[in-house]
C-alpha positions, 0 to 999 in steps of 0.5 A: 844691382840694377837699381844701384847702377841707376842711382850711381849714374844719377848721382854722377850725372847731376854734378856734370850738368851743373858743371856744363851750365857753369862753364861761363863762370869757371872760377865760381863753378870750380869752387862750388864743385870742389865742395861736392863729395861722393861717399860710397860705403859697404856695410852690415846691419843688425836688426832690432826686430826678431822677424827680420834678420841681419843683412847687407848694406850699400850706401851712396851719397851726394854731400855739399860742404859749406867749408871744404875742411871742417864745419857744416855739410848737407848730405843726401843718401840713397841707400840699399839694405837687404834682409831675410824675413820670417813672419806669421800668416797675414793679409799682406803677403802669402810668403812667410819666409823670404827676402825684404829689400829697403831703399832709403832716401834721406837728407840732412845736416851734419858737422865735421871736425878734425885735423888734416889726416883724421876727421870725425863727423855726426849727421842727422837725416830724415826721409822715406824708406820703400821696402819690397817683399815677395807675393805669390800669385796663382796663374792659369797653370802655374804660380808667379812670384811678384814684388809688392812695395810699402813705404815708411818714414825713416830717420837716420843718425850717423857718426863716423871717422875719415882718414885722408889719403889725399887732399880730396879723398878719404877712407871712411868708417860709419856707424848708423842707427836707422828708425822706421816708424810706420807699422807693418806686418814685418815689425811692430809699431817701429823698426830699428836697425844698427849698422857699420860701414866702410868706404871712400869719399872723394870729389870728382873735380 
């Protein structure tokens, strides 16, 4: 939860700095900031790997629309996924059952189309995914559980719908496909995940 709070504060802090530095040019700053959207979603993932169970999903993002209504947009996402795993004995970790947590850092280009109330969009993103998993370490008179981290390239395809409650605020529903390509003891060669999420996207100004 603390990592999620940190990322949300970071996403909120960036546009505030931009706004402060642009006060001398209020008209152009207002136009730029009005095209910044902050999507926030909760969802569920379906694992394509037998060793990893289905799990939860929290997505936050920063999106810049070249046109406020329709057309091209750029989106950065910082997403959290959490799953349970069950693996055989291996050299990476001595925990064969536990929780694995993914942090996806992805950026990409999308396209939006539709009317005033309902819009659809598609988005392709790429980046890195870090995953944390437990390891048990023998202490002097006890055992200590610590987390190790792995990293893998990640690619994400999203298709979604938006229903606008107001000019700059919409309810969203997204379906996603995630592909992680680096080999790991948790999956063979690559790891694919399907997901669905609902949330809200809005501007700050």
